[in-house]
N, CA, C and O atoms as CSV, one atom per row, in Angstrom:
chain,resi,resn,atom,element,x,y,z
A,1,UNK,N,N,-1.471,1.802,-15.608
A,1,UNK,CA,C,-0.751,1.518,-14.374
A,1,UNK,C,C,0.616,2.210,-14.440
A,1,UNK,O,O,1.325,2.126,-15.443
A,2,UNK,N,N,0.953,2.874,-13.378
A,2,UNK,CA,C,2.266,3.506,-13.335
A,2,UNK,C,C,3.337,2.451,-13.091
A,2,UNK,O,O,3.080,1.374,-12.552
A,3,UNK,N,N,4.525,2.798,-13.503
A,3,UNK,CA,C,5.648,1.873,-13.369
A,3,UNK,C,C,6.056,1.730,-11.903
A,3,UNK,O,O,6.031,2.693,-11.137
A,4,UNK,N,N,6.428,0.521,-11.540
A,4,UNK,CA,C,6.829,0.232,-10.167
A,4,UNK,C,C,8.276,0.693,-9.973
A,4,UNK,O,O,9.221,-0.047,-10.251
A,5,UNK,N,N,8.429,1.936,-9.488
A,5,UNK,CA,C,9.747,2.499,-9.219
A,5,UNK,C,C,9.780,3.014,-7.790
A,5,UNK,O,O,8.742,3.169,-7.146
A,6,UNK,N,N,10.960,3.269,-7.315
A,6,UNK,CA,C,11.101,3.792,-5.956
A,6,UNK,C,C,10.400,5.152,-5.826
A,6,UNK,O,O,9.719,5.409,-4.834
A,7,UNK,N,N,10.570,6.018,-6.831
A,7,UNK,CA,C,9.931,7.336,-6.798
A,7,UNK,C,C,8.408,7.202,-6.745
A,7,UNK,O,O,7.751,7.879,-5.954
A,8,UNK,N,N,7.854,6.339,-7.577
A,8,UNK,CA,C,6.396,6.144,-7.586
A,8,UNK,C,C,5.920,5.506,-6.284
A,8,UNK,O,O,4.824,5.810,-5.812
A,9,UNK,N,N,6.728,4.631,-5.702
A,9,UNK,CA,C,6.373,4.032,-4.416
A,9,UNK,C,C,6.289,5.107,-3.339
A,9,UNK,O,O,5.373,5.102,-2.517
A,10,UNK,N,N,7.245,6.022,-3.349
A,10,UNK,CA,C,7.223,7.122,-2.370
A,10,UNK,C,C,5.990,8.003,-2.556
A,10,UNK,O,O,5.348,8.391,-1.580
A,11,UNK,N,N,5.663,8.316,-3.797
A,11,UNK,CA,C,4.465,9.140,-4.076
A,11,UNK,C,C,3.198,8.423,-3.624
A,11,UNK,O,O,2.341,9.023,-2.976
A,12,UNK,N,N,3.079,7.157,-3.962
A,12,UNK,CA,C,1.912,6.364,-3.605
A,12,UNK,C,C,1.779,6.231,-2.090
A,12,UNK,O,O,0.683,6.348,-1.542
A,13,UNK,N,N,2.902,5.988,-1.423
A,13,UNK,CA,C,2.901,5.870,0.038
A,13,UNK,C,C,2.471,7.174,0.694
A,13,UNK,O,O,1.663,7.163,1.623
A,14,UNK,N,N,2.998,8.286,0.225
A,14,UNK,CA,C,2.629,9.588,0.791
A,14,UNK,C,C,1.139,9.860,0.603
A,14,UNK,O,O,0.469,10.327,1.525
A,15,UNK,N,N,0.625,9.573,-0.577
A,15,UNK,CA,C,-0.793,9.791,-0.859
A,15,UNK,C,C,-1.671,8.945,0.059
A,15,UNK,O,O,-2.610,9.453,0.672
A,16,UNK,N,N,-1.360,7.654,0.150
A,16,UNK,CA,C,-2.176,6.757,0.972
A,16,UNK,C,C,-2.046,7.078,2.459
A,16,UNK,O,O,-3.027,6.987,3.196
A,17,UNK,N,N,-0.864,7.446,2.901
A,17,UNK,CA,C,-0.675,7.820,4.302
A,17,UNK,C,C,-1.552,9.018,4.648
A,17,UNK,O,O,-2.175,9.059,5.709
A,18,UNK,N,N,-1.590,9.982,3.748
A,18,UNK,CA,C,-2.436,11.162,3.970
A,18,UNK,C,C,-3.909,10.779,4.020
A,18,UNK,O,O,-4.650,11.243,4.886
A,19,UNK,N,N,-4.323,9.937,3.096
A,19,UNK,CA,C,-5.743,9.547,3.046
A,19,UNK,C,C,-6.156,8.701,4.253
A,19,UNK,O,O,-7.255,8.858,4.785
A,20,UNK,N,N,-5.270,7.810,4.672
A,20,UNK,CA,C,-5.597,6.972,5.827
A,20,UNK,C,C,-5.680,7.829,7.079
A,20,UNK,O,O,-6.576,7.651,7.905
A,21,UNK,N,N,-4.754,8.748,7.217
A,21,UNK,CA,C,-4.771,9.661,8.355
A,21,UNK,C,C,-3.970,9.145,9.537
A,21,UNK,O,O,-3.437,8.035,9.533
A,22,UNK,N,N,-3.911,9.994,10.542
A,22,UNK,CA,C,-3.165,9.691,11.763
A,22,UNK,C,C,-3.943,8.702,12.624
A,22,UNK,O,O,-5.165,8.610,12.515
A,23,UNK,N,N,-3.240,7.965,13.478
A,23,UNK,CA,C,-3.939,7.064,14.402
A,23,UNK,C,C,-4.933,7.846,15.255
A,23,UNK,O,O,-4.681,8.991,15.630
A,24,UNK,N,N,-6.049,7.223,15.550
A,24,UNK,CA,C,-7.102,7.862,16.349
A,24,UNK,C,C,-7.530,6.924,17.468
A,24,UNK,O,O,-7.525,5.703,17.318
A,25,UNK,N,N,-7.893,7.515,18.572
A,25,UNK,CA,C,-8.400,6.710,19.686
A,25,UNK,C,C,-9.909,6.768,19.791
A,25,UNK,O,O,-10.518,5.968,20.502
A,26,UNK,N,N,-10.520,7.716,19.084
A,26,UNK,CA,C,-11.977,7.814,19.109
A,26,UNK,C,C,-12.462,8.266,17.741
A,26,UNK,O,O,-11.681,8.712,16.901
A,27,UNK,N,N,-13.750,8.144,17.539
A,27,UNK,CA,C,-14.342,8.539,16.265
A,27,UNK,C,C,-14.912,7.334,15.545
A,27,UNK,O,O,-14.754,6.190,15.970
A,28,UNK,N,N,-15.583,7.632,14.438
A,28,UNK,CA,C,-16.274,6.589,13.685
A,28,UNK,C,C,-15.374,5.460,13.198
A,28,UNK,O,O,-15.775,4.296,13.211
A,29,UNK,N,N,-14.170,5.795,12.771
A,29,UNK,CA,C,-13.298,4.787,12.157
A,29,UNK,C,C,-12.003,4.593,12.935
A,29,UNK,O,O,-11.003,4.149,12.369
A,30,UNK,N,N,-12.008,4.913,14.201
A,30,UNK,CA,C,-10.783,4.859,15.017
A,30,UNK,C,C,-10.129,3.481,14.971
A,30,UNK,O,O,-8.907,3.387,14.855
A,31,UNK,N,N,-10.896,2.444,15.058
A,31,UNK,CA,C,-10.343,1.094,15.092
A,31,UNK,C,C,-9.822,0.600,13.762
A,31,UNK,O,O,-9.162,-0.438,13.707
A,32,UNK,N,N,-10.103,1.320,12.685
A,32,UNK,CA,C,-9.681,0.864,11.370
A,32,UNK,C,C,-8.417,1.548,10.877
A,32,UNK,O,O,-7.770,1.051,9.955
A,33,UNK,N,N,-8.056,2.669,11.468
A,33,UNK,CA,C,-6.907,3.426,10.977
A,33,UNK,C,C,-5.606,2.657,11.169
A,33,UNK,O,O,-4.835,2.520,10.220
A,34,UNK,N,N,-5.346,2.159,12.355
A,34,UNK,CA,C,-4.067,1.480,12.591
A,34,UNK,C,C,-3.919,0.217,11.742
A,34,UNK,O,O,-2.832,-0.014,11.212
A,35,UNK,N,N,-4.953,-0.611,11.584
A,35,UNK,CA,C,-4.787,-1.766,10.695
A,35,UNK,C,C,-4.484,-1.348,9.250
A,35,UNK,O,O,-3.704,-2.011,8.567
A,36,UNK,N,N,-5.092,-0.263,8.787
A,36,UNK,CA,C,-4.797,0.225,7.438
A,36,UNK,C,C,-3.358,0.704,7.336
A,36,UNK,O,O,-2.666,0.419,6.359
A,37,UNK,N,N,-2.912,1.436,8.355
A,37,UNK,CA,C,-1.534,1.932,8.373
A,37,UNK,C,C,-0.548,0.755,8.401
A,37,UNK,O,O,0.474,0.783,7.715
A,38,UNK,N,N,-0.853,-0.260,9.181
A,38,UNK,CA,C,0.011,-1.444,9.277
A,38,UNK,C,C,0.053,-2.188,7.938
A,38,UNK,O,O,1.122,-2.614,7.500
A,39,UNK,N,N,-1.100,-2.344,7.290
A,39,UNK,CA,C,-1.134,-3.030,5.996
A,39,UNK,C,C,-0.362,-2.247,4.947
A,39,UNK,O,O,0.321,-2.834,4.107
A,40,UNK,N,N,-0.467,-0.923,4.991
A,40,UNK,CA,C,0.308,-0.097,4.068
A,40,UNK,C,C,1.805,-0.327,4.298
A,40,UNK,O,O,2.562,-0.505,3.343
A,41,UNK,N,N,2.226,-0.323,5.560
A,41,UNK,CA,C,3.651,-0.555,5.866
A,41,UNK,C,C,4.113,-1.918,5.362
A,41,UNK,O,O,5.201,-2.035,4.798
A,42,UNK,N,N,3.299,-2.941,5.560
A,42,UNK,CA,C,3.661,-4.294,5.109
A,42,UNK,C,C,3.765,-4.339,3.583
A,42,UNK,O,O,4.689,-4.941,3.035
A,43,UNK,N,N,2.823,-3.707,2.912
A,43,UNK,CA,C,2.843,-3.693,1.448
A,43,UNK,C,C,4.069,-2.957,0.932
A,43,UNK,O,O,4.744,-3.432,0.018
A,44,UNK,N,N,4.357,-1.807,1.511
A,44,UNK,CA,C,5.523,-1.027,1.095
A,44,UNK,C,C,6.807,-1.812,1.353
A,44,UNK,O,O,7.727,-1.774,0.536
A,45,UNK,N,N,6.877,-2.515,2.468
A,45,UNK,CA,C,8.052,-3.323,2.778
A,45,UNK,C,C,8.256,-4.415,1.729
A,45,UNK,O,O,9.383,-4.659,1.298
A,46,UNK,N,N,7.189,-5.060,1.324
A,46,UNK,CA,C,7.288,-6.100,0.296
A,46,UNK,C,C,7.743,-5.547,-1.046
A,46,UNK,O,O,8.582,-6.149,-1.717
A,47,UNK,N,N,7.196,-4.408,-1.437
A,47,UNK,CA,C,7.589,-3.784,-2.703
A,47,UNK,C,C,9.039,-3.314,-2.621
A,47,UNK,O,O,9.810,-3.481,-3.565
A,48,UNK,N,N,9.398,-2.727,-1.486
A,48,UNK,CA,C,10.765,-2.251,-1.288
A,48,UNK,C,C,11.764,-3.406,-1.374
A,48,UNK,O,O,12.845,-3.245,-1.940
A,49,UNK,N,N,11.419,-4.550,-0.824
A,49,UNK,CA,C,12.311,-5.716,-0.895
A,49,UNK,C,C,12.570,-6.097,-2.350
A,49,UNK,O,O,13.702,-6.401,-2.727
A,50,UNK,N,N,11.529,-6.080,-3.152
A,50,UNK,CA,C,11.705,-6.377,-4.573
A,50,UNK,C,C,12.593,-5.322,-5.245
A,50,UNK,O,O,13.521,-5.661,-5.980
A,51,UNK,N,N,12.301,-4.040,-4.986
A,51,UNK,CA,C,13.080,-2.971,-5.622
A,51,UNK,C,C,14.562,-3.058,-5.243
A,51,UNK,O,O,15.438,-2.869,-6.087
A,52,UNK,N,N,14.831,-3.346,-3.970
A,52,UNK,CA,C,16.226,-3.504,-3.539
A,52,UNK,C,C,16.905,-4.665,-4.265
A,52,UNK,O,O,18.048,-4.552,-4.709
A,53,UNK,N,N,16.190,-5.770,-4.377
A,53,UNK,CA,C,16.745,-6.933,-5.065
A,53,UNK,C,C,16.977,-6.626,-6.544
A,53,UNK,O,O,18.005,-7.010,-7.103
A,54,UNK,N,N,16.034,-5.941,-7.176
A,54,UNK,CA,C,16.175,-5.607,-8.590
A,54,UNK,C,C,17.320,-4.622,-8.813
A,54,UNK,O,O,18.080,-4.756,-9.771
A,55,UNK,N,N,17.442,-3.639,-7.935
A,55,UNK,CA,C,18.503,-2.640,-8.056
A,55,UNK,C,C,19.893,-3.254,-7.885
A,55,UNK,O,O,20.865,-2.776,-8.469
A,56,UNK,N,N,19.977,-4.303,-7.092
A,56,UNK,CA,C,21.280,-4.933,-6.856
A,56,UNK,C,C,21.497,-6.156,-7.752
A,56,UNK,O,O,22.455,-6.907,-7.567
A,57,UNK,N,N,20.602,-6.348,-8.719
A,57,UNK,CA,C,20.683,-7.486,-9.637
A,57,UNK,C,C,20.730,-8.824,-8.913
A,57,UNK,O,O,21.389,-9.764,-9.357
A,58,UNK,N,N,20.024,-8.894,-7.797
A,58,UNK,CA,C,19.969,-10.139,-7.036
A,58,UNK,C,C,19.080,-11.153,-7.751
A,58,UNK,O,O,18.058,-10.781,-8.327
A,59,UNK,N,N,19.456,-12.414,-7.719
A,59,UNK,CA,C,18.601,-13.455,-8.300
A,59,UNK,C,C,17.246,-13.544,-7.594
A,59,UNK,O,O,16.280,-14.050,-8.165
A,60,UNK,N,N,17.176,-13.063,-6.378
A,60,UNK,CA,C,15.911,-13.098,-5.629
A,60,UNK,C,C,14.847,-12.208,-6.266
A,60,UNK,O,O,13.655,-12.414,-6.039
A,61,UNK,N,N,15.258,-11.234,-7.051
A,61,UNK,CA,C,14.306,-10.310,-7.675
A,61,UNK,C,C,13.270,-11.058,-8.506
A,61,UNK,O,O,12.095,-10.690,-8.517
A,62,UNK,N,N,13.697,-12.087,-9.187
A,62,UNK,CA,C,12.782,-12.870,-10.018
A,62,UNK,C,C,11.666,-13.470,-9.168
A,62,UNK,O,O,10.508,-13.503,-9.587
A,63,UNK,N,N,12.012,-13.937,-7.994
A,63,UNK,CA,C,11.043,-14.583,-7.116
A,63,UNK,C,C,10.148,-13.579,-6.384
A,63,UNK,O,O,9.020,-13.906,-6.014
A,64,UNK,N,N,10.639,-12.385,-6.179
A,64,UNK,CA,C,9.885,-11.362,-5.450
A,64,UNK,C,C,8.970,-10.540,-6.356
A,64,UNK,O,O,8.035,-9.902,-5.871
A,65,UNK,N,N,9.226,-10.549,-7.660
A,65,UNK,CA,C,8.519,-9.663,-8.569
A,65,UNK,C,C,7.010,-9.855,-8.557
A,65,UNK,O,O,6.275,-8.872,-8.459
A,66,UNK,N,N,6.532,-11.066,-8.651
A,66,UNK,CA,C,5.092,-11.317,-8.721
A,66,UNK,C,C,4.381,-10.839,-7.452
A,66,UNK,O,O,3.332,-10.199,-7.533
A,67,UNK,N,N,4.938,-11.142,-6.301
A,67,UNK,CA,C,4.335,-10.701,-5.043
A,67,UNK,C,C,4.339,-9.177,-4.954
A,67,UNK,O,O,3.356,-8.572,-4.527
A,68,UNK,N,N,5.453,-8.560,-5.360
A,68,UNK,CA,C,5.545,-7.097,-5.323
A,68,UNK,C,C,4.532,-6.474,-6.276
A,68,UNK,O,O,3.911,-5.463,-5.945
A,69,UNK,N,N,4.361,-7.057,-7.436
A,69,UNK,CA,C,3.390,-6.547,-8.394
A,69,UNK,C,C,1.973,-6.652,-7.847
A,69,UNK,O,O,1.175,-5.731,-8.028
A,70,UNK,N,N,1.650,-7.740,-7.191
A,70,UNK,CA,C,0.330,-7.882,-6.554
A,70,UNK,C,C,0.113,-6.795,-5.502
A,70,UNK,O,O,-0.956,-6.188,-5.445
A,71,UNK,N,N,1.121,-6.553,-4.676
A,71,UNK,CA,C,1.020,-5.513,-3.647
A,71,UNK,C,C,0.866,-4.142,-4.299
A,71,UNK,O,O,0.039,-3.339,-3.868
A,72,UNK,N,N,1.649,-3.874,-5.322
A,72,UNK,CA,C,1.620,-2.605,-6.045
A,72,UNK,C,C,0.227,-2.348,-6.630
A,72,UNK,O,O,-0.329,-1.261,-6.471
A,73,UNK,N,N,-0.317,-3.333,-7.291
A,73,UNK,CA,C,-1.629,-3.173,-7.906
A,73,UNK,C,C,-2.716,-2.943,-6.855
A,73,UNK,O,O,-3.638,-2.159,-7.076
A,74,UNK,N,N,-2.609,-3.621,-5.722
A,74,UNK,CA,C,-3.574,-3.405,-4.647
A,74,UNK,C,C,-3.505,-1.991,-4.113
A,74,UNK,O,O,-4.541,-1.367,-3.885
A,75,UNK,N,N,-2.301,-1.471,-3.909
A,75,UNK,CA,C,-2.148,-0.100,-3.433
A,75,UNK,C,C,-2.647,0.896,-4.469
A,75,UNK,O,O,-3.254,1.907,-4.113
A,76,UNK,N,N,-2.402,0.627,-5.733
A,76,UNK,CA,C,-2.884,1.528,-6.779
A,76,UNK,C,C,-4.408,1.539,-6.851
A,76,UNK,O,O,-5.007,2.597,-7.046
A,77,UNK,N,N,-5.038,0.389,-6.697
A,77,UNK,CA,C,-6.511,0.342,-6.706
A,77,UNK,C,C,-7.068,1.157,-5.549
A,77,UNK,O,O,-8.048,1.885,-5.706
A,78,UNK,N,N,-6.445,1.030,-4.399
A,78,UNK,CA,C,-6.882,1.788,-3.240
A,78,UNK,C,C,-6.707,3.287,-3.484
A,78,UNK,O,O,-7.602,4.076,-3.180
A,79,UNK,N,N,-5.569,3.675,-4.026
A,79,UNK,CA,C,-5.311,5.091,-4.312
A,79,UNK,C,C,-6.315,5.627,-5.333
A,79,UNK,O,O,-6.810,6.744,-5.185
A,80,UNK,N,N,-6.616,4.845,-6.355
A,80,UNK,CA,C,-7.587,5.275,-7.364
A,80,UNK,C,C,-8.962,5.497,-6.751
A,80,UNK,O,O,-9.688,6.402,-7.162
A,81,UNK,N,N,-9.321,4.680,-5.776
A,81,UNK,CA,C,-10.621,4.850,-5.107
A,81,UNK,C,C,-10.662,6.136,-4.301
A,81,UNK,O,O,-11.741,6.673,-4.047
A,82,UNK,N,N,-9.504,6.638,-3.894
A,82,UNK,CA,C,-9.435,7.832,-3.056
A,82,UNK,C,C,-9.077,9.110,-3.801
A,82,UNK,O,O,-9.004,10.171,-3.180
A,83,UNK,N,N,-8.855,9.046,-5.096
A,83,UNK,CA,C,-8.396,10.214,-5.843
A,83,UNK,C,C,-9.302,11.421,-5.635
A,83,UNK,O,O,-8.796,12.519,-5.402
A,84,UNK,N,N,-10.592,11.266,-5.710
A,84,UNK,CA,C,-11.523,12.387,-5.584
A,84,UNK,C,C,-12.199,12.446,-4.221
A,84,UNK,O,O,-13.224,13.109,-4.063
A,85,UNK,N,N,-11.636,11.765,-3.250
A,85,UNK,CA,C,-12.228,11.707,-1.918
A,85,UNK,C,C,-11.378,12.508,-0.941
A,85,UNK,O,O,-10.209,12.184,-0.735
A,86,UNK,N,N,-11.946,13.550,-0.335
A,86,UNK,CA,C,-11.150,14.366,0.583
A,86,UNK,C,C,-10.816,13.673,1.901
A,86,UNK,O,O,-9.744,13.906,2.460
A,87,UNK,N,N,-11.688,12.848,2.395
A,87,UNK,CA,C,-11.462,12.149,3.668
A,87,UNK,C,C,-11.467,10.650,3.393
A,87,UNK,O,O,-12.159,10.188,2.486
A,88,UNK,N,N,-10.705,9.893,4.167
A,88,UNK,CA,C,-10.642,8.449,3.912
A,88,UNK,C,C,-11.949,7.733,4.225
A,88,UNK,O,O,-12.493,7.881,5.319
A,89,UNK,N,N,-12.456,6.955,3.267
A,89,UNK,CA,C,-13.638,6.129,3.528
A,89,UNK,C,C,-13.207,4.842,4.220
A,89,UNK,O,O,-13.105,3.798,3.575
A,90,UNK,N,N,-12.958,4.902,5.498
A,90,UNK,CA,C,-12.339,3.799,6.228
A,90,UNK,C,C,-12.991,2.432,6.008
A,90,UNK,O,O,-12.260,1.467,5.785
A,91,UNK,N,N,-14.319,2.289,6.057
A,91,UNK,CA,C,-14.867,0.938,5.860
A,91,UNK,C,C,-14.555,0.378,4.476
A,91,UNK,O,O,-14.223,-0.800,4.347
A,92,UNK,N,N,-14.658,1.214,3.435
A,92,UNK,CA,C,-14.358,0.743,2.092
A,92,UNK,C,C,-12.867,0.437,1.959
A,92,UNK,O,O,-12.475,-0.528,1.302
A,93,UNK,N,N,-12.056,1.262,2.584
A,93,UNK,CA,C,-10.608,1.048,2.517
A,93,UNK,C,C,-10.224,-0.255,3.190
A,93,UNK,O,O,-9.386,-0.996,2.676
A,94,UNK,N,N,-10.813,-0.537,4.308
A,94,UNK,CA,C,-10.516,-1.784,5.010
A,94,UNK,C,C,-10.884,-2.982,4.139
A,94,UNK,O,O,-10.138,-3.958,4.058
A,95,UNK,N,N,-12.041,-2.894,3.492
A,95,UNK,CA,C,-12.462,-3.982,2.614
A,95,UNK,C,C,-11.526,-4.096,1.421
A,95,UNK,O,O,-11.169,-5.199,1.008
A,96,UNK,N,N,-11.129,-2.955,0.868
A,96,UNK,CA,C,-10.235,-2.976,-0.290
A,96,UNK,C,C,-8.884,-3.580,0.072
A,96,UNK,O,O,-8.346,-4.391,-0.681
A,97,UNK,N,N,-8.340,-3.197,1.204
A,97,UNK,CA,C,-7.051,-3.746,1.599
A,97,UNK,C,C,-7.155,-5.229,1.902
A,97,UNK,O,O,-6.280,-6.007,1.522
A,98,UNK,N,N,-8.209,-5.617,2.576
A,98,UNK,CA,C,-8.373,-7.025,2.918
A,98,UNK,C,C,-8.584,-7.896,1.697
A,98,UNK,O,O,-8.110,-9.030,1.639
A,99,UNK,N,N,-9.304,-7.355,0.713
A,99,UNK,CA,C,-9.629,-8.148,-0.448
A,99,UNK,C,C,-8.594,-8.038,-1.562
A,99,UNK,O,O,-8.357,-8.997,-2.296
A,100,UNK,N,N,-7.981,-6.861,-1.682
A,100,UNK,CA,C,-7.152,-6.613,-2.857
A,100,UNK,C,C,-5.655,-6.615,-2.596
A,100,UNK,O,O,-4.874,-6.792,-3.530
A,101,UNK,N,N,-5.243,-6.427,-1.371
A,101,UNK,CA,C,-3.813,-6.332,-1.106
A,101,UNK,C,C,-3.382,-7.496,-0.228
A,101,UNK,O,O,-3.678,-7.522,0.966
A,102,UNK,N,N,-2.686,-8.454,-0.817
A,102,UNK,CA,C,-2.240,-9.590,-0.008
A,102,UNK,C,C,-1.231,-9.120,1.046
A,102,UNK,O,O,-0.514,-8.140,0.845
A,103,UNK,N,N,-1.193,-9.818,2.135
A,103,UNK,CA,C,-0.213,-9.483,3.187
A,103,UNK,C,C,1.190,-9.667,2.646
A,103,UNK,O,O,1.439,-10.523,1.797
A,104,UNK,N,N,2.090,-8.862,3.142
A,104,UNK,CA,C,3.489,-8.978,2.725
A,104,UNK,C,C,4.006,-10.365,3.100
A,104,UNK,O,O,3.687,-10.901,4.161
A,105,UNK,N,N,4.795,-10.918,2.220
A,105,UNK,CA,C,5.290,-12.285,2.432
A,105,UNK,C,C,6.659,-12.277,2.999
A,105,UNK,O,O,7.233,-13.338,3.242
């Protein structure tokens, strides 16, 4: 597992954003793209909140760490599933996000 840092968060976000793709109004997985994009944003927001708290030595960092780690691991599992996949497997991704990545708190 890579370390949960701001740089790694940016890399992971860029990779997943590319794999999820742009919003679509038609096509096989049109209805799944926006929910995936929204879940990615929520996960990144939760991780970012932890990183901000940790960087500023806020006492809240202790309370945010576990949730951020859960979000981080879910995003990493999703990214690992897409490493050798040129196009996003939207149905599998939706299941992975729903099952593996808790909603941002």
